Residue frames as qw, qx, qy, qz and C-alpha x, y, z in Angstrom:
[[0.407, -0.092, 0.740, -0.527, 12.98, 8.19, -3.67],
 [0.029, -0.105, -0.943, -0.315, 11.08, 5.15, -4.84],
 [0.175, 0.537, 0.685, -0.460, 7.80, 6.39, -3.38],
 [0.219, 0.543, -0.144, -0.798, 7.65, 8.95, -6.18],
 [0.087, 0.081, -0.868, -0.482, 7.07, 6.08, -8.60],
 [0.021, 0.435, 0.888, -0.145, 3.63, 5.51, -7.06],
 [0.153, -0.567, -0.380, -0.715, 0.45, 7.38, -7.89],
 [0.269, -0.358, 0.399, -0.800, -1.30, 9.13, -5.02],
 [0.856, -0.167, -0.066, -0.485, -3.88, 6.34, -4.88],
 [0.842, 0.137, -0.486, 0.190, -1.18, 3.68, -4.79],
 [0.205, 0.368, -0.551, 0.721, 0.57, 5.57, -2.00],
 [0.561, -0.299, 0.247, -0.731, -2.65, 5.69, 0.00],
 [0.934, -0.020, -0.276, -0.227, -3.21, 1.99, -0.66],
 [0.636, 0.262, -0.580, 0.437, 0.30, 1.21, 0.57],
 [0.142, -0.384, 0.461, -0.787, -0.35, 3.26, 3.72],
 [0.781, -0.198, 0.087, -0.586, -3.49, 1.23, 4.39],
 [0.884, 0.134, -0.445, 0.049, -1.72, -2.08, 3.65],
 [0.377, 0.338, -0.594, 0.625, 0.95, -1.06, 6.16],
 [0.411, -0.325, 0.340, -0.781, -1.83, -0.34, 8.63],
 [0.199, -0.050, 0.960, -0.193, -2.83, -4.00, 8.44],
 [0.623, 0.329, 0.218, -0.676, -6.06, -3.57, 6.51],
 [0.576, 0.165, 0.780, 0.181, -7.37, -6.37, 4.31],
 [0.112, 0.132, 0.581, 0.795, -8.26, -5.81, 0.67],
 [0.173, -0.664, -0.692, -0.222, -11.94, -5.65, 1.64],
 [0.338, -0.751, -0.311, 0.474, -11.25, -3.04, 4.33],
 [0.273, -0.299, 0.293, 0.866, -9.10, -0.99, 1.96],
 [0.036, 0.376, 0.697, 0.610, -11.83, -1.16, -0.69],
 [0.240, -0.781, -0.575, 0.036, -14.38, 0.15, 1.81],
 [0.374, -0.637, -0.076, 0.670, -12.04, 2.93, 2.97],
 [0.174, -0.269, 0.431, 0.843, -11.24, 4.08, -0.57],
 [0.592, 0.497, 0.340, -0.537, -14.74, 3.40, -1.93],
 [0.415, 0.487, -0.638, -0.428, -13.49, 1.13, -4.71],
 [0.955, -0.012, -0.175, -0.241, -13.90, -2.56, -5.53],
 [0.761, -0.475, 0.418, 0.141, -11.66, -5.26, -4.08],
 [0.810, 0.386, 0.265, 0.353, -10.49, -5.94, -7.63],
 [0.242, 0.900, -0.084, 0.352, -9.25, -2.35, -7.87],
 [0.508, -0.771, 0.376, -0.081, -7.39, -2.74, -4.57],
 [0.884, -0.089, 0.393, 0.237, -5.75, -5.92, -5.84],
 [0.621, 0.667, 0.125, 0.392, -4.69, -4.03, -8.97],
 [0.084, -0.932, 0.228, -0.267, -3.21, -1.21, -6.86],
 [0.715, -0.558, 0.420, 0.034, -1.34, -3.68, -4.64],
 [0.871, 0.217, 0.316, 0.307, 0.00, -5.54, -7.67],
 [0.431, 0.810, 0.003, 0.398, 1.23, -2.32, -9.24],
 [0.367, -0.864, 0.307, -0.158, 2.84, -1.23, -5.96],
 [0.840, -0.306, 0.416, 0.165, 4.71, -4.52, -5.71],
 [0.763, 0.454, 0.254, 0.383, 5.84, -4.29, -9.33],
 [0.205, 0.913, -0.057, 0.347, 6.90, -0.64, -9.22],
 [0.369, -0.806, 0.414, -0.208, 8.83, -1.06, -5.97],
 [0.595, 0.368, -0.714, 0.029, 10.21, -4.49, -6.93],
 [0.413, -0.337, 0.656, -0.534, 8.75, -6.12, -3.83],
 [0.160, 0.043, -0.978, -0.125, 7.89, -9.79, -3.41],
 [0.325, -0.513, -0.790, -0.086, 4.76, -9.57, -1.25],
 [0.303, -0.839, -0.230, -0.390, 2.65, -7.51, 1.14],
 [0.737, -0.575, -0.105, 0.338, 5.08, -8.17, 3.99],
 [0.567, 0.019, 0.146, 0.811, 7.90, -6.53, 2.06],
 [0.026, 0.671, 0.329, 0.664, 5.52, -3.69, 1.20],
 [0.536, -0.812, -0.224, -0.059, 4.83, -3.08, 4.89],
 [0.713, -0.374, 0.040, 0.591, 8.55, -3.10, 5.70],
 [0.395, 0.335, 0.278, 0.809, 9.16, -0.67, 2.82],
 [0.186, -0.811, -0.338, -0.439, 6.39, 1.65, 4.06],
 [0.621, -0.757, -0.091, 0.180, 8.00, 1.85, 7.50],
 [0.693, -0.207, 0.181, 0.667, 11.58, 2.13, 6.26],
 [0.310, 0.461, 0.340, 0.758, 10.67, 4.88, 3.79],
 [0.049, -0.161, -0.374, 0.912, 8.89, 6.88, 6.48],
 [0.314, -0.311, -0.551, -0.708, 5.49, 6.62, 4.80],
 [0.694, -0.592, -0.274, -0.305, 4.13, 5.29, 8.09],
 [0.118, 0.487, -0.668, 0.551, 5.53, 5.26, 11.60],
 [0.350, -0.243, -0.867, 0.260, 4.86, 3.10, 14.64],
 [0.006, -0.430, -0.570, 0.700, 1.69, 4.26, 16.32],
 [0.241, 0.091, -0.349, -0.901, 0.09, 5.68, 13.17],
 [0.551, 0.250, 0.623, -0.496, -3.63, 5.01, 13.11]]
C-alpha cells in the first residue's frame, strides 16, 4: 500500500489536507510552522506521485485514510 511510504507526520498531514484545512490551519493543529507543512505536503505529493492537493484528497479517500463524514 502506498500509504506505507509516508511518515506518520505526513500521514496526519494528508488526513488534515483531506479534511479541507489550509496550510495555516494544519500548522496550528500540528504545532509546526507553515513552512514545515508545505514541506510535508510536497513530500506527500512526491512520494505518492500526485500532481496537486486535489489528487491528494482523492487519494486519501480512495485509500480509506479518510471517509465521508470524518471530522
